[in-house]
N, C-alpha and C positions, 0 to 999 in steps of 0.2 A: 586608589588603584582601579584602573579600568579593566574590566573582566575580559579575558581572552580564553576561549575554549576551542576545542578541536574535536573533529570526528576523524578517526584514523583507521579505516578498514583495510584489510588485505584483499586484493583482487583474486579470489580463488574460485570463482564460478558463479556465485549468486549472492544476493543481498538477503541475509536472514532477517526475519521480522524483529529479532532482538537487536540486530545492528541498526535497523531503521528506527527502533525506539530509542537507542542510544543517541543517534544523530538528532532525533527530535528533542530529547531532553537537553542536549547541548545547545541546540538552536533556540529553544524556549528560554534557557537561562541567559543566553546572549541578548535576546530581544528584551527580556524582562529587566535586565540591568543596563541596557544601552551599550553592551559590549560587542565583541567581535567573534564571529563564528568562522573558524578555519577548517578547510577540508584538506586532509593529507592522506595520500595513498601510500600504504606501507608495502612496497613492492620489491623489497630486497631479495626475496626468494624467487629468482628468475625461473626456476623449474616449475613452479606452481602458478605463476602469474600469466595473464594474457590481456591484450587490449580489449578483447571481447568482454572479459570480466570487469575491466575498468568501466567500460561503457554501461554495463548493467548497473553498476553503482551510481554513476552519474545520472542515468536516465531515471533510476528509481527515486533518487533524491529530488530531481526536478519534477517528477510526477507528483510527489508529495508536496511540492512547493517549498522545499527546504533549501533555498539558495544560500550559498556560502558567501562570505564577505571578502575573503582575502585569498589571493593565489596569483601565480604568474599569468601574464597576458599571453594567450595562445592565438594562433591564426594570424591573419593579416592585420597588423596594428596601424595601418594607414587609413583605414576607412572611418566613417563617422562614429561607429561604435568602438573603434580602436581594439577590435578583437574581443573574444570571449575570455572571461577570467577562468582559468583552469585551476585544478587543485595542485598542491605541491606533490611531487613524487620523490620518495626516498632514493630511488635509483639515480636521480639527478643530483644528489647531495653527498656523494661519496667523499669528496674532498673534505667536507666538514667533519665526517666521521674519522677519517684518517688523521686529520689535525688534532682531534680530541684524543685519539688513541696515543699519538706521540706525546701529548702533554702528560697523560697518565704514566706512560713508560718513563719519561724523563724525571718524574717525581717519585718513582718507585712505588706507584699505586697500581701498577699492572706489570706483568712479566710474561715472557714467552714460555710456552709449555707444550712440548711435542708438536711444534709447528703452529699451534694456536696461540692466542693471547688471552690470559686470564686476568680478571680484576681481583685485587686483593681486598676481599670483603672484611668489614669490621667484625670483630669477634664477639661483641656484646649484643644483647637483644635490642630490637628496634621497635619503638612504639609508632604506630601509624595513626595519626589523627584523621578521622574520617567524618565527613559532614552528614553521612547517612548511617553508617554502621556504628559510629562512636570510636573511641580509642581502642585499637587492636594491638596487643603486644605480641610481637613475633620473636619467639625464642628460636635458637638454633636447634636443629634436629640432631640426633646422635651422629648421623653421618656428616652433617655440616660442622659439628663441633671438631671433628677430625680434620676436615678440609672444607671450609665455607666458601672458598674462592670459586668463581664461576667464569666460564668462557664468555668473552665479549667479541672476539673475532675468531671464526673457525679456521681450521688449517688450510681451507681453500681460499682464504682471504675475505670471506663474506662476514660482515658484522652481524651480530645476532639481534633479535627483537629487543631484548632488554636494553641494549646499549643505544641503538639508533632511536628508540622510542624516547629515551631520556634526553639525548642530545637535541632532538628536534623540539621537544617541549621546552628545553632550556633556551635554545637559540630563537625560538618563535615567541618567547615570553608568555607561554601558556600559564595562566593564573589558577585555573581550576581544571582538574582532570575528572570528567564524569564518564564512567565506563561500567561495564558489567561486573558483578560481584565475583565472577570467576577470575578476574584479574587481581583480586585482593592478595592472593598468595605471591604475586610477583612484586608487590609494591615495596616490600622491605629492600629488595635489591635496587629498586629505582631510587628510593630515598638515599641509600648508601652512595649511589653514583652522584646524585645531586650534591651530597655532602663532600664528596671527593673533589668536586669542582668549586667548592666554596660558595654554593648557591643554595638558597632556601628552596625546598621542593614546593611545587604547587599545592593547592588545597585539593584533597582527594574526596570524591563522592562516588562510592561504589553502589550501583543501583541493583535492585533485586533481579534475579533471573526470571525468564518467562518459561513456564512449565506447561506441559499438557494437563488436561483435566485429571488424569490419574497420578499426577505428581512427577512423571518422568520428564526428562529434559527433551525439549523439542529438537528433533533432527531434521535434516533437509527432506527426509522422506515423509514427514508428517504433513497432512493437509494444512495449508495456511502458514507453514514455516518460512516459505520464501515469498518475498514481496511480489515476485512475478505472478503468484497465484491471484493476486488482486488486480494487477494490471491486465491480466489476460481473461479474467472472469467477470468483468463488468462492474467493478466496485467504483464508487465515487471516491476520489482521493481525500476529499474533505472528511468523509466518514471514517476511512482507515486512519487518518491522522488523529481524529477525535478519539477513536478507540485506543490507539496506542498511548495517548495521554493517560488513559485510565489504568494502564498496566503498570502499577507501581506508584501511581500518584493519584490523589483524590482531593478535590476541593472540599472545604469544610462542610458545605451544605449537601454533599453527596449527589450533586447533579451529575448527569451523564452527557446529555447532548449540549454542547457548548461551542459557541463561535471561537475560532482560534484567537481572535483579538482579546477575548476575555480570559482565555487560558494564559496568554502571555502576561496579562496584568496580574493574575493570581499566582502563577507558578514560582516556586522557590524551592531550594534544595532541602530545607528542613521538613518540607511536607512530603518528601518521597518516603514511601512506606518501607518498613524494614523487611517484611516477609515477602517471599517469592510470589510473583503474579501468575495466576493460572489463565491460560488462553482459552476463551470461550467463543468458538466460531459462530454458534447460534446467536449469541449476544451481538457479535459484530454484524451478522446478517440482519438482525432486527434494527440495529442502529443505522446500517446502510439504507434499509428500507425507509426509515424515518427521514434520512437526508434526501432520498430520491423523491419523497412526498413533498418536501418543503423547498427544494432548490428552485431557482427561477426557471421559467418556461424555456428561455433561450439556452440555459445551461443544460437542462434536461434533454432538449432536442439535440444539442451538440454531442453529448455523451451517447444518446440513443442512435444517432446516425453512425457514430464510430462503431458501436456494438453491432449494428446491422451490417456494416461494411466488413467487419471481421468474420461474419457468418456468410459472406458472399452475396449479400443483398445490396445492390447498388441503387440507392435512393435518388441518385442524380437523374435517373430516367423518368422521374415523376415531377409534376409541378410542385414548386416550393410550398404553396398553400396546402396542397394535398398531404405532403409529408408532415408539415406542422400539425395539421388537424388529426392525422392518424396517430402521431406520437403523443399528442395531447390526451387522447383517450386511454393511454397506457400509464399516465402519471398517477402515482399513488397505488399502483397495482403490483409493483415489482419490489423484490428485495435486492436483487442485483441486475445489472444490465445483461448478464449472461442469459437471463430468462426472456429477454425481449424478442429475440428471433422466433422462438417457438410461440410466443404470445401474439406477435403482430406480423409475422411473415405473410399472412394471407393478404395484407394490404398491398404487397409488392410482388405478388406472384400471380401469373395468369392461370396456372393449373392448381386446382385445389386437391390436396391430399387428405382424404377423410380418415378420421380416427376409426379403426376397425370395430372396436367395441361399441362406439356410438352409433355406427351404421346399423348394427344388429338391434340396437335399442330404439332408435328414432326413425330410421328409414324403413318403417314397417308398412304393410299394405294400407292400413287405415289412415296413415298420415299422407298418403299420396294425394287424395282429393283435397285434403286440408291445405297442403302446401300449394297445390294448384290454385285453390281459391284465393289464398293469400297473394300469390303471384299476380292474379287478376286485379286484386285491390291495389297493389303497389303500381301496377302498370297504368291504372286509371288516375293516379295522383298527378295533379298539375304542379304542385310544389313538393319537393322531395327532401324536406328537412326532417330532423329527428322527431319533432312534434307531429308532423304529418304522418310519418312512418309509424309512430307509436299509436296514433289514433286509428290508422287503417288496420293495424293488427288487432287492436281491441274490438273494433267494429266487426271484423271478420270472425273473431272468436265468439262474439255475441250471436252473430248470425248462425254460426255452426252449433251453438249451444255448448261450447267447451270453455274451459278456463284459458286465460292468455298463455299460460305455461305450455299448454298442449301444442301451441303454434310456435312458441319461442324456441323450443329445443330443436325441432327439425329446421327451422329457419336459420338458426345460428350455425348448425352443422352444414347446411347448404352453402352459406356465405363465407364460412371461415374454415371448415373442415374439423373444428374442435367443439367440445361441449362447454368450454368456458372461455372467457376473454373479455374484451371491452364491452361497454354498454351496447346492447344489440341495436337499439334504435339509432344511436349515434354512429356506430360503425357502418350500418347499412346506408345511412345518409352520406357518409364520407365516401364510401365506395361509389356512390352515385347510381342513378336509376338504371342506366344501361348495363353496368357491370353487375349490379345486384340481380337484375332480372336474368341475365345470362347465366349466373351461377345457380339460380333457382331452376332454370331450365336444365342445366347439367345434372342437378340433383334429381329432378323428376325423371330424367332419362335413366339415371342409375337405379332409381326406385322401381322403374318398369311401369 
């Protein structure tokens, strides 16, 4: 049996981190088994759905690198790429649902009731075999014992989630349904529908929920609940993907930072943990920082330029070598790229904005002659590389009878406007002699 799994989100406004994790686990299982990953948009609720919400889902999955394997061809199919493969949309499959409703009606397995159509639910308990949770026996509730039948088509003609979900899984040949544990309560109805069509249900694997640190369920108002938080705040998709793997799954050796190729090799459904996962933003930030430290220089620069552009900093105005050198001094210093504009904006702005508290501390009268002396030393340099800058600062400090740090702090504030940042000698060398001297002159003028 070739594995076929699916991710079937509803386009209702944003992509929840739990939904992204569900998509990832389906994608991982498909890749681990050599199976097929299907994307299906469950958009039968026209009042709640929008194209914008669909775009959010597609962009989020592509940002994570979770490309799906199957779907209708969209766009111009005459070009070399023959169009992009889009997802399936339930709104385009209504004829399938109508045909299946008629089949149930004709066999007495469904009936009309107050303008709606109800499915004739079996009266005995249903056992749900689950690859994560184990066997779950679903007894009828007291209310269901009186009337266990449930609506499959509403009075307005719209088929309900339980019905269309099963029909699509049946017709798409889905072999494994990997979804959040909150769907476990629906599964008895789904198994009964499969049985009504004389088809064995797929294997179910209900994965643990993602909770806040206090054990509450993550809502869209919680920081980090929406995938957009990561796309907008400078996270590396590789790091977010890696962290999502750890929410409900763990390799036997308890490793945390792992290349996705290795996760694919190791991932299997029996390894999914039974208990709910608690979301830890600090841990994700740490992991993201580790990724930013280790990713290739070109990838770091690519993400860095994008983060600066989002902050309104156009690096295209500067020579490519300058931009590369500037960004290279930031590698290993950031947890997210959202920190980059504040950390490195001084490279790309003519006007320096000084930190007010640092001005009080470092632009003091006794530092004026010291910074002036350092400016003279820099001006006299024939070579303006980091080694020469560092040697000039050390020689000046020795001449003045002070420690290097006494000069480092006002020099950094003069050149960057901040008290912390990249290596001082390297950043001054990258700014170049003319720009560095001009900034020191501006600082001296401010110091009076």
